[in-house]
C-alpha positions in Angstrom: 111.3 61.3 67.0 108.3 62.7 64.9 105.7 63.9 67.3 103.6 65.4 64.6 100.1 63.9 63.8 97.6 64.8 61.1 94.4 65.9 62.2 92.8 66.6 59.0 92.9 68.7 55.8 92.6 72.4 55.2 90.3 74.2 52.5 93.0 73.6 50.0 93.1 69.8 50.7 96.5 70.1 52.5 97.1 68.1 55.6 97.1 69.8 58.9 99.3 68.6 61.6 99.1 69.1 65.5 102.6 68.8 67.2 102.0 66.7 70.0 105.0 67.7 72.1 103.8 71.5 72.0 100.3 70.4 72.6 101.5 69.1 76.0 103.0 72.1 76.9 100.1 74.3 75.9 96.8 72.5 76.3 93.7 72.3 74.0 90.0 73.7 74.1 87.7 72.1 71.8 84.1 73.9 71.4 81.0 73.1 69.4 77.3 72.5 69.6 76.0 68.9 69.9 76.3 67.2 66.6 79.1 69.5 65.4 81.8 66.6 65.8 83.5 67.1 68.9 83.9 63.4 69.8 85.1 62.5 66.3 87.7 65.0 66.6 88.6 63.7 70.0 88.7 60.3 68.8 90.8 61.2 65.9 93.3 62.8 68.3 93.5 60.2 70.5 94.0 57.4 67.6 96.8 59.3 65.9 98.6 60.0 69.1 98.3 56.5 70.8 101.7 55.4 70.0 103.3 58.9 71.2 101.9 59.7 74.5 100.0 58.1 77.6 96.4 58.8 77.4 93.8 59.5 80.2 90.1 59.8 78.7 87.4 61.1 81.1 84.3 60.0 79.5 81.1 60.7 80.6 78.9 59.2 77.8 80.9 55.8 77.3 81.7 57.0 73.8 85.4 56.1 73.8 85.4 52.7 75.4 85.8 51.1 71.8 89.5 52.7 72.0 90.2 49.5 74.1 89.2 47.2 71.1 92.0 48.6 68.8 94.4 50.2 71.1 96.1 49.3 74.5 93.6 51.4 76.5 92.0 49.8 79.9 88.5 50.8 80.5 87.6 51.5 84.1 83.8 51.2 84.4 83.5 53.7 87.4 80.1 52.4 88.6 81.8 49.3 89.7 84.3 50.8 92.2 84.2 53.2 95.3 86.1 56.4 95.7 89.1 54.7 97.3 89.6 52.3 94.6 89.2 55.0 91.9 92.1 57.0 93.6 94.4 54.1 93.8 93.7 53.5 90.2 94.4 56.9 89.5 97.7 56.8 91.5 98.8 53.5 89.7 98.3 54.9 86.2 100.8 57.6 86.6 103.3 55.1 88.1 102.8 52.7 85.1 102.1 55.0 82.3 98.8 53.3 81.3 96.4 54.7 78.9 92.9 54.4 80.3 89.4 55.3 79.7 87.4 56.2 83.0 83.8 55.4 81.7 81.1 57.3 83.6 77.8 56.6 81.9 76.4 54.5 84.5 76.8 57.4 87.0 74.3 60.4 87.8 75.8 63.9 87.1 76.8 64.3 90.8 78.5 61.1 91.0 80.2 61.7 87.8 81.7 64.9 89.2 82.9 63.4 92.5 84.6 60.4 90.9 86.2 62.7 88.1 87.4 64.8 91.0 89.1 61.9 93.1 90.6 60.4 89.7 92.0 63.7 88.5 93.3 64.7 92.1 95.0 61.3 92.3 96.7 61.9 89.0 97.7 65.4 89.9 98.9 64.3 93.6 101.3 61.6 92.0 105.1 61.9 93.5 107.3 63.6 91.3 109.1 60.4 90.1 105.9 59.6 88.3 105.5 62.7 86.6 105.5 61.3 83.1 103.8 63.0 80.1 100.0 62.2 79.9 97.3 63.8 77.8 94.2 64.0 79.7 91.0 64.3 77.6 87.9 65.6 79.1 85.0 65.2 77.0 81.7 67.5 78.1 83.9 69.7 80.4 81.2 72.1 81.2 79.6 69.3 83.4 83.0 69.0 85.5 84.0 72.7 85.6 80.5 74.7 85.5 80.7 78.4 85.3 77.6 78.7 87.8 75.9 76.4 90.6 73.5 73.9 89.4 71.5 70.9 90.7 74.5 69.3 92.5 75.6 70.0 95.9 78.1 72.9 96.5 80.8 70.6 97.9 80.8 68.3 95.0 80.6 71.3 92.4 83.6 72.9 94.4 85.6 69.7 94.4 85.3 69.0 90.6 85.9 72.5 89.7 89.2 72.5 91.9 90.4 69.2 90.2 89.9 70.8 86.7 91.5 73.9 87.6 94.4 72.1 89.0 94.6 70.1 85.7 94.5 73.1 83.3 96.3 75.5 85.4 98.9 73.7 87.2 99.2 70.1 85.5 101.6 71.1 83.0 104.7 70.9 85.5 103.3 67.5 86.5 103.2 66.4 82.9 99.3 66.5 82.9 98.3 68.1 79.5 94.5 69.0 79.6 92.5 68.6 76.5 89.0 69.6 77.2 85.8 69.5 75.1 82.4 71.8 75.8 79.3 72.3 73.9 79.2 75.8 75.3 81.8 78.2 76.4 79.4 80.1 78.3 78.7 77.2 80.7 82.6 76.5 81.1 84.4 78.2 84.0 86.4 80.8 82.6 89.6 80.1 84.4 89.5 76.6 83.2 89.0 77.7 79.5 91.6 80.7 79.8 94.6 78.2 80.4 94.4 76.9 76.9 96.6 77.9 74.1 95.3 75.9 71.3 91.7 76.0 70.1 89.5 74.1 67.7 86.1 75.8 67.4 83.3 73.9 65.7 79.8 74.9 64.7 77.9 77.0 67.3 74.8 79.1 66.9 74.4 81.2 70.1 75.6 84.8 69.7 77.4 84.7 73.3 79.2 81.5 72.2 80.1 82.8 68.8 81.7 85.9 70.4 83.9 84.3 72.9 85.1 81.7 70.2 85.8 84.6 67.9 87.7 86.4 70.8 89.7 83.1 71.3 90.7 83.1 67.7 91.7 86.6 67.4 89.0 87.3 64.9 86.7 90.4 64.5 83.3 90.0 65.6 81.8 90.4 62.1 83.9 87.5 61.2 82.6 85.2 64.0 79.3 84.5 61.6 81.6 81.9 59.7 81.6 79.9 63.2 77.9 79.3 62.6 78.2 78.1 58.9 80.8 75.3 59.8 79.9 71.9 58.4 79.7 69.0 60.7 83.3 67.8 61.4 84.9 71.1 60.4 86.7 73.3 62.9 88.7 76.6 63.1 92.1 75.9 64.5 94.6 78.0 66.2 97.5 77.8 68.4 101.1 77.1 68.8 100.4 73.1 68.2 98.2 73.7 65.2 98.8 77.1 63.5 99.9 80.5 63.9 96.8 81.9 62.1 93.1 80.5 62.2 92.9 77.7 59.8 89.7 75.7 58.6 90.1 71.9 59.3 87.9 69.1 58.3 88.6 66.2 60.6 90.0 63.0 59.1 88.5 59.6 59.4 88.9 57.3 62.5 89.6 53.6 62.8 87.0 53.0 65.7 83.6 54.3 66.5 81.1 54.6 69.4 79.1 51.5 70.1 76.0 53.3 69.6 77.1 54.1 65.9 75.4 57.1 64.1 71.8 57.8 63.9 70.6 57.7 60.3 67.3 58.1 58.8 65.5 54.6 58.2 62.3 53.8 55.9 59.3 53.5 57.8 57.6 50.1 58.0 55.0 49.6 55.3 51.6 48.6 56.8 48.0 49.3 56.2 46.4 51.9 59.0 44.2 49.0 59.9 47.0 46.4 60.6 49.1 49.0 62.5 45.8 49.5 64.7 45.5 45.8 65.0 49.3 45.4 66.1 49.0 48.5 68.6 45.6 47.5 70.4 45.9 43.6 70.2 45.5 41.6 73.5 48.6 42.1 75.3 49.2 38.5 76.1 52.2 36.7 76.0 51.8 33.3 74.0 55.4 32.3 74.8 57.6 33.1 77.9 59.9 35.7 76.9 63.7 34.6 77.2 65.5 36.0 80.3 67.7 39.0 79.8 71.3 38.0 79.5 73.1 38.3 83.0 75.0 41.4 83.5 78.7 40.8 83.2 80.3 40.7 86.7 82.4 43.8 87.4 86.2 43.3 87.2 87.6 43.2 90.7 89.4 46.7 91.5 92.6 44.5 92.3 92.5 42.5 89.1 92.0 46.1 87.0 94.8 47.6 88.8 96.9 44.7 88.0 96.0 45.2 84.4 97.1 48.9 84.5 100.4 47.6 86.1 100.9 44.9 83.7 100.7 47.4 80.9 104.4 48.8 81.2 105.7 45.4 81.7 104.3 44.2 78.5 105.7 47.3 76.7 109.1 46.7 78.3 109.0 43.1 77.5 108.3 43.9 73.8 110.9 46.5 73.4 113.5 44.2 74.9 115.2 42.4 72.1 117.5 39.7 73.8 115.6 37.3 76.3 116.2 38.2 79.8 118.5 35.7 81.6 116.9 33.0 84.0 116.7 34.0 87.7 117.3 31.1 89.9 115.0 30.3 93.0 117.5 31.8 95.6 117.7 35.3 93.5 113.8 35.2 93.4 113.7 34.7 97.3 116.3 37.6 97.7 114.3 40.0 95.6 111.0 39.1 97.5 112.7 39.6 100.9 114.2 43.0 99.8 110.7 44.1 98.4 109.0 43.2 101.9 111.9 44.9 104.0 111.4 48.1 101.9 107.7 48.0 102.4 107.9 47.7 106.0 110.3 50.6 106.2 107.4 53.0 105.4 105.3 53.2 108.7 102.1 53.7 106.8 102.6 50.3 105.1 101.2 48.8 108.2 97.7 50.3 107.7 97.3 50.1 103.9 94.7 47.7 102.4 96.0 44.7 101.0 95.2 45.4 97.4 97.2 48.6 97.6 100.2 46.8 99.1 100.1 44.0 96.7 100.3 46.3 93.6 103.2 48.1 95.6 104.9 44.7 96.0 104.4 43.8 92.3 106.0 47.2 91.2 109.2 46.4 93.4 109.4 42.8 92.1 109.5 44.3 88.4 112.1 46.9 89.5 114.1 44.0 90.7 113.9 42.4 87.3 111.1 39.7 87.8 109.3 39.3 84.8 106.1 37.8 86.8 105.2 38.5 90.3 106.1 35.3 92.3 103.3 35.6 94.7 99.4 35.6 94.3 97.3 38.1 96.5 96.7 35.3 99.0 100.4 34.2 99.2 101.4 37.8 99.5 99.1 38.4 102.2 100.5 35.8 104.4 104.0 36.5 103.7 103.7 40.1 104.3 102.1 39.1 107.8 105.2 36.8 108.5 107.4 39.8 107.6 105.7 42.0 109.9 106.3 39.4 112.7 110.0 39.4 111.8 110.0 36.1 109.7 111.3 36.6 106.1 112.2 33.0 105.4 109.4 30.8 106.3 111.0 27.8 105.2 113.9 28.2 107.8 113.9 25.0 110.2 113.8 27.4 113.2 110.3 28.5 112.4 108.9 25.2 111.5 107.3 24.6 115.2 106.3 28.2 115.6 104.4 28.3 112.3 102.6 25.0 113.0 101.2 26.8 116.3 100.3 29.8 114.5 98.4 27.7 111.9 95.0 27.7 114.2 95.0 31.5 113.8 93.6 33.6 110.8 96.5 35.2 108.7 95.5 38.8 109.6 96.4 37.8 113.3 99.7 36.0 112.3 101.9 39.3 112.7 100.9 40.1 116.2 101.1 36.5 117.4 104.5 36.2 115.8 105.7 39.4 117.7 104.6 37.9 121.0 106.2 34.4 120.1 109.4 35.7 119.3 109.7 38.0 122.2 109.3 34.7 124.3 111.8 32.7 122.3 114.3 35.5 122.7 113.2 36.3 126.3 112.2 39.8 125.6 109.3 42.0 127.2 106.0 41.4 125.9 105.2 43.9 123.0 103.2 46.7 124.0 99.8 47.5 122.6 101.1 50.0 120.3 103.4 47.6 118.6 100.7 44.8 118.5 98.1 47.4 117.0 100.9 48.4 114.3 101.4 44.7 113.4 97.3 44.1 113.2 97.0 47.1 111.2 94.9 49.4 113.8 95.3 52.4 115.9 92.3 51.1 118.0 93.3 50.1 121.7 90.1 48.3 121.9 90.6 46.2 118.7 94.0 45.2 120.4 92.4 44.1 123.3 89.9 42.1 121.6 92.6 40.7 119.4 94.7 39.3 122.6 91.1 37.8 124.1 90.4 36.1 120.8 94.0 34.6 120.6 93.6 33.5 124.2 90.4 31.9 123.7 91.9 29.8 120.9 94.4 28.5 123.3 97.3 30.2 121.3 98.4 32.3 124.3 98.0 32.7 128.0 97.9 36.4 129.3 99.2 36.8 132.9 98.6 40.5 134.5 100.1 41.4 137.9 98.7 43.6 140.5 101.3 46.1 139.6 99.9 46.1 135.9 102.7 44.3 134.2 101.7 41.8 131.6 103.4 38.8 130.1 102.2 36.4 127.7 102.8 32.9 127.4 102.8 30.4 124.4 101.5 26.9 125.7 102.3 25.0 122.7 106.0 26.1 123.0 106.4 26.2 126.6 107.5 29.9 126.6 106.4 33.2 128.0 107.7 36.8 127.6 109.2 38.8 130.2 106.7 40.8 132.1 106.0 44.5 130.8 
């Protein structure tokens, strides 16, 4: 497999290549003042390597969201989600090898740093079986790994800096290859910049930045002046993935562009001074009602976005499979669903996870079981998982029909604790204790368990009997059964 991509041409018009496999092992640092062409360089790198490696882009300005128009990237608009959802997506991205763009442009700088930290930490903390190679692009890296404290709180700055340090210093063994871009090396934390072995240095004017760039390129100080003379879109490259000696590179063209486009000079409007004055100082009255602004598109729900991430690897696998997969009958589908539910319940933490997280775990297990589509939607899964926690894996079985009719008067989240009680009554077992009921209900709070029992009793689903000795039994009036005292 050829893992070399063409990044641009040198002074002689010869193509300059980047070895992607070597880049993943040695990381990349891009530096250049605003307007030097850093974003164009990163876009070229992303486009050329899109078919070779998973890509994760931390995008503070929303410049790279257009990659989704031409490639398989999923755009995550960070302003629409909370920290837990962002972390969940980060974990799913490692599991499903989805290429994503984390768009942070709707957030202020402190929120951007906190969001990026949560996202990068989720990538870094993925389990070992998900350590697939991924190219992690961080634009404006000086924002997330500042060399000095700024206007943000110390806690947020430390969290963001630690996440960036993990990416650049310890990410390689986890398959994460950092490619960071910064306007000024002096503003970027040295321990983050020092871990890169490949460099692409663009135009810069400040002496301190030119000196650092020259040091990284192995150039003498008197040669640093040429960094100031670089044209827009031209970079000096060095590193094992690029060249063993500094080489001047003019970055090639890209297929996509930013939504804002480029800012070019436009001719000024032609008008007489008096006409301009009239227009500027005319009566500010609206002759017609201005049309209402178009409604803001509703944000994609976190569960739906996570599902899109999860579906990417399924689509890739489906496209790569030449022969059609054999049809799976209903009985085999039921067996796969039951196996997935039992495996999930074997994890004690699953009782306390949110439904969206559990559903994505269930989706992955179904695909691992060779199902091309998840057989349950989120609502059906929520009910089936509640039944499974209550010990019922085949709700269509005749022996559960009467019991499920009785349980129908309760909300789905109360099914599991009610079924535990009812099955104990049917089997002549002692009443489940508060810990078991809390685990089925998804809570560690004894108070919530007591309120749960009170609610079910008020609904007529159960009757609680307590002896003077403190023993409790619970009856199911509709079934004419009661548990043993506990």
